[in-house]
N, C-alpha and C positions, 0 to 999 in steps of 0.2 A: 582893599585886605582880599588875598585868596592864599587859601593853603592847598597843593598839589598833593593829593590823599594817595594816589596811585597813576596810572598811565591814563586812566579812563573817569576818575574822581576828581572833583575839584570843590572844593568849599567856597563860598564867596559870600562876602560881607554883605549883609541884607542891605540892597538900595531900591527904590523907586522903582527900576527898572525890572525889577522881580516880584511886582505886587500882581500883575496881572496872569504870572505863571504859575505862581502859590495858589492864587484864588483858583485857576483852572483844575490842579491838582486837587486839590481840599474836593471843590465843587464835584467833579469824578470819583472821587474816593471817601465821599461825606458817611455816609453809612458806615463803612469799615473803620476810619479813624476816628469815628465819634464813640466807640465802644471804650475807648481808653482815653480819650483826650478830651477836657472839660470845655474846652475854648472854641471846638468845632462850631456847633448852632452859632456862636457868635460872628462867624465870617461869612457873612451873607452877600457881600458884594466886594470888587475891587477896591471900592474908597475901605472897606473897613483892614483891608491888607495893608493898604496904603499909610494908613493912620497907624498900624501895628508897626510897620517899617518904621514911621517918621519917631516913634515912642521907643523903638529898639534901638533906634541910632542915638538920641539921648541918652539913652542908658547907657551907651559904650561910652561917649564923650565923659561919665560920670563913672567908668568904669566897672559897673554894677549888672552887664548883660553883655553878651556879644552874640548875635544871633548869624547864621550861615544857610544861605541854601544848599543842598547837596547836589550838584551837577554831573550827572553821569551823562559821558558822549553828548554834551551840549544842551541835555534836556534836566529841567528841574526836576528830581521825581522826590525831593522832601526838604526838612530841615532838620539844623543841630545849633547846638550852641551851648556857653556856658554862662547860668542863669544865677541869679540872686547871688551873687557875689559879693561877700562880707570882705571887706580891705582888713579892717581890725582884725579877724581871726584869720584871714588867709583862705578863706572857704568858698568853693563854687559848686553848682550843681550841673550837670550834665543832660540837657533834655532832647529826644529827637522824634523825628516820624519820617516813616516811608510811604510812598504809595502803594496800595494794594498789588502784587506780584512782582515786588521789590526783594520781599526777604530771601531769607535762606540764600543769600549769595554774598554774606560777608561783608554788605555795603557799610551797616549800620555800625559792625565791628571795627572795620577800619577807618570809619571816620571818629569813631569814639578816641581811637587810637591817637589821630591827629589832635582831636578834642584835648585828651590828659596832656599831650606833649605842650601843646600850647597854654595849658592853663597851669602846670607845672613850672615852664621854662619862659615865656612871654609874660605871663600874668604873676607870677612868682608865688603862685598860691601853695600852700600845705595840705590841703584837703581835699578831695574833690568826691562828690556824692552823687549816687543814683537812685533815684526813687522810682517804683513802678506800683501800679497796682497788683494787689494778690489776686491772682489767677491769668495774669498776663505775664505768662510761661515764655514767651521769645525776647519780653524786655529781660526779665531773671535771668535766663540763659547768656544775655549777653555778656551782663555786669557777673557772672560767675566766670564765663569765658575768659573775660579781661583781669580775672583774677582780683576784682572786688571783694572785700568782706562783707559779708551778711552782718549789721547790728543790730537790726531788731523790726520789728514792725510796729508802724506809726498807726494807732489805731483812729477808727474815721476820721484820716488827715485830707480828704480829698473830697469836694462836692461833682460826683459825674452822675448825671443823665436820672436826677432826682432824688440821689441819695446818699449818705455818707459811706467812703471805702477806705479800708485801708492799705496802707502802702509799705511794701518792702523796703528797709533803709539799706543801702549797699554804701561803702567809702572807701577810695583807698588814700593813703599817706603820701607824699611825696618821696619820702625814703623807702618803702615798700616798691615803688615804680621803678626808684632806679636799679632794684636788686631783679627786675620781671624781664624775663626773654618770651618775647610772644612769637 
């Protein structure tokens, strides 16, 4: 499955062929990524990514998680997905990351727009959430630019770099999305 975001950006459903490229992006951006992503230190080999992709495909078959590689001009520069999907309550959560040096170009914002459309139309969700660490100003700015509503702070909701951190909780409802003009 592929989602064309714009003329240069494609989202490709995670496959085994992405494992080595994803590993290389994480390896060369490890210090940058680990500031806000708790899983980075667990990805030490291509095999770790292969296992993650295999698990991701299983979760997609169960319709609980859909992971995509972010491809810019044929190069993987990050990952985005609809995670923690609750079919009963029609809720999903967008998660994303980009290689250092790719920020500030609208890439994540545009990819999120594609994920939101995918979530509300293909997955028939009613609510999409974005969570980001308190202090992660770039991720918070993306949620706000997309017109997600901040609903509060989840106290000590994530274990990151040896301590619990608080998370901002943002959400958008399907009805709100229908009225948005980006």
